[in-house]
N, C-alpha and C positions, 0 to 999 in steps of 0.2 A: 242504531238497534233495527236492527232487520228481520224483518216476518219472515216464516216461510210455511205454504199450504197447505197444509198434509191431508190427503185423501185416503178414507182406506174403504176399501172394499169387502165386503159381510162374504165368508166365509159363509158358507151354504156348507150346514153339518147333518150331517143323513144320520139319526136317532135311531137306533136299533130296542125294538121294546125287547130285555130281558125277560126269558121266563126264569123262574125258580119252581119246581113241582112241590110239594111236598103231599108227605103222605102219610096222615094222621095212624097213629099203630094202632092192633090191634084191640077190640074191646075198649076202642074209644070211641066217644059223640064226638065229642069238638073237642075243639083251642079257644081260646078265648082271645081277642083280636093282636092287641100289645101287646100275650107272649108269643102269640105266631110271628110277630113284627120280629121280637126282639132276639128270637131264635134263630130267623132266617138271617138273622147281619140286618136287618133292611136299617134296625135303629141298635146306636150302643148301646144303648140301658132300656129299664124299661119306663123309667117315667119319661126321656125322647120317646120311643114307641107310643104312648100316652101325650105327648106333644102335638106328634104328626096327624094322630087320630084327631084330636080337637080344633085341629085348626083346619080339618076339614080337606085334609091331602091325600087322603084316604079313598075306596072308594072299595065294596063290594055288591058282585051281580050288575054294574053300572050305575048304582048311585052311592052319593056320601052317604060315609058311614061318622057319627059322631060319637057311639058309643065305643069305652073303649074295651072295655068287656064283653062286646061283641059275640056271642057263640057264632067260630067258627063251624060248618060244619060239611062232611063229602058234598063234593058238586059244585060249591062256592068259589066261586073268581072273585082275587082282592087286587087291586091293581093299585099303586102308587108310584106317581116318577113313571117311571120309565121297565116298572116293572111289575110285571102280571106272575102272580105266583096261584096256578089254579090244584084244588085241595080236592083230595083224594082220598077214598076210604081203608082202613085197617087191614079190611078184609074176613 
């Protein structure tokens, strides 16, 4: 039996931050964090969105947010993985 030694070269992948802009509707003061993640397709379902938050994989304004129903208001920035979500007011 003959063995070969294979060497692998780590490929440097440049990961780009994806920005998804979100604008609240007129007369809407906030959106709950898990609903925002579901609405934008970051999570496939509300349960998946809640799990992302519970696992500490989401930040709001740079701080880990563990409250699934945290009220997200205009001017805040959410980030999870390589996705950045600035929230704008509805006018």
